[in-house]
C-alpha positions as a printed Julia matrix, in Angstrom:
143×3 Matrix{Float64}:
  32.83   -9.11  -11.02
  32.23   -9.15   -7.08
  33.27   -5.46   -7.09
  30.81   -4.66   -9.66
  27.99   -6.29   -7.95
  28.85   -4.41   -4.69
  28.92   -1.26   -6.6
  25.46   -1.89   -8.17
  23.97   -2.93   -4.89
  25.15    0.18   -3.05
  24.2     2.52   -5.98
  20.48    1.76   -6.42
  20.7    -1.23   -8.81
  19.14   -3.6    -6.23
  15.69   -3.59   -4.96
  15.05   -3.11   -1.4
  12.37   -3.73    1.1
  10.37   -0.51    1.99
   7.78   -2.0     4.26
   6.28   -5.28    5.69
   3.06   -6.1     7.14
   1.5    -9.31    8.39
  -1.94  -10.47    7.02
  -3.02  -13.62    8.71
  -0.19  -16.12    8.33
   1.19  -14.32    5.2
   3.59  -11.43    5.06
   3.29   -8.48    2.57
   6.41   -6.9     1.34
   6.59   -3.62   -0.46
   9.68   -3.38   -2.67
  11.25   -0.36   -4.18
  13.92    0.33   -6.65
  15.86    3.45   -6.03
  16.54    3.98   -9.73
  12.81    4.32  -10.23
  12.52    7.29   -7.77
   9.65    7.19   -5.62
   8.0     4.23   -7.61
   8.14    0.84   -5.94
   8.26   -2.59   -7.71
   5.04   -3.55   -6.0
   3.69   -5.48   -3.22
   4.37   -9.17   -2.92
   2.84  -11.85   -0.57
   4.97  -14.41    1.2
   3.63  -17.43    2.86
   4.49  -18.54    6.42
   7.3   -20.57    5.14
   8.94  -17.57    3.51
   8.19  -18.77    0.01
   6.78  -16.19   -2.72
   3.06  -16.78   -3.16
   1.9   -13.81   -5.26
   2.27  -10.3    -6.35
  -0.7    -7.84   -5.85
  -2.31   -6.68   -9.03
  -1.85   -2.91   -9.85
   0.39   -2.61   -6.84
   3.2    -0.49   -8.15
   2.23    2.46   -5.94
   3.75    5.91   -5.96
   4.83    5.42   -2.25
   4.95    2.7     0.39
   1.59    3.58    1.66
  -0.21    0.22    2.35
  -2.35   -0.76    5.41
  -4.08   -3.85    6.41
  -7.82   -3.31    7.53
  -9.72   -5.76    9.61
  -7.05   -8.41    9.24
  -8.31   -9.14    5.78
  -8.23   -6.18    3.39
  -4.98   -4.62    1.97
  -5.52   -0.93    1.02
  -2.87    1.23   -0.67
  -2.18    3.9    -3.04
  -1.67    7.7    -3.56
  -4.78    9.55   -4.56
  -6.13    6.19   -6.17
  -6.83    3.79   -3.5
  -6.94    0.07   -4.19
  -8.35   -2.72   -2.08
  -7.21   -6.45   -2.28
  -8.91   -9.19   -0.33
  -6.66  -11.71    1.41
  -9.5   -14.3     1.58
  -9.74  -14.05   -2.26
  -6.03  -14.81   -2.94
  -5.36  -11.15   -2.8
  -7.62  -10.36   -5.79
  -7.96   -6.73   -6.55
 -11.69   -5.94   -5.48
 -11.9    -2.16   -5.38
 -10.16    0.94   -6.8
 -11.36    4.52   -6.47
  -9.61    7.9    -7.49
  -9.89   10.96   -5.39
  -9.13   13.52   -8.29
  -9.59   16.63   -6.26
  -6.99   15.52   -3.74
  -3.19   15.19   -3.74
  -1.31   12.14   -2.63
  -2.44   10.79    0.73
   0.21   11.33    3.43
  -1.17    8.69    5.88
  -3.42    5.55    5.85
  -4.76    4.22    9.09
  -7.42    1.47    9.76
  -9.85    1.19   12.59
 -11.38   -2.34   11.79
 -12.91   -1.7     8.39
 -12.91    2.09    8.57
  -9.99    3.66    6.56
  -8.72    7.12    7.62
  -6.77    8.6     4.68
  -5.08   11.96    5.44
  -3.7    14.5     3.08
  -1.93   17.86    3.84
  -3.39   20.56    1.82
  -1.43   23.38    0.13
  -2.23   25.7     3.25
  -0.64   23.18    5.6
  -3.96   21.87    7.05
  -4.69   18.24    7.28
  -7.76   16.92    5.69
  -8.93   13.39    6.54
 -11.4    11.23    4.79
 -13.04    8.21    6.66
 -13.98    5.49    4.2
 -15.61    1.97    4.58
 -13.59   -0.82    3.36
 -13.86   -2.76    0.98
 -16.21   -0.4    -1.01
 -14.22    2.88   -0.3
 -17.42    4.7     0.47
 -17.55    7.83    2.76
 -18.61    7.12    6.35
 -21.8     8.96    7.09
 -21.98   11.17   10.17
 -24.48    8.86   11.96
 -22.13    5.93   11.43
 -19.24    7.62   13.24
């Protein structure tokens, strides 16, 4: 039995941690399961004592692209971005799909301004600047 468990663990049967991020006193953990390909098992929240608190709704994302904005908002996704609010028990408060774009290659936050970058088919990088939590475009005069 022990050999079987070791085989499963080494062969993708066991979930593994893809990413961690602190949010206040909590820790977000992105889990993946190699058998599911690039899809994860979702983002879970653990308290300061290490105990499980919650699983973020709709957080089975196509990749481990999750970022914390303003120390409060958790943003993640591929071409559909989702925003969860840590002060509202990690409730999903915003969701927006960018149909004309592919998967975002990188998510970065400067306060509550999200920079979502994608690499186009021609190899150029296109970056959107969005206000969190509404995911609205940052106007030129606000930059």
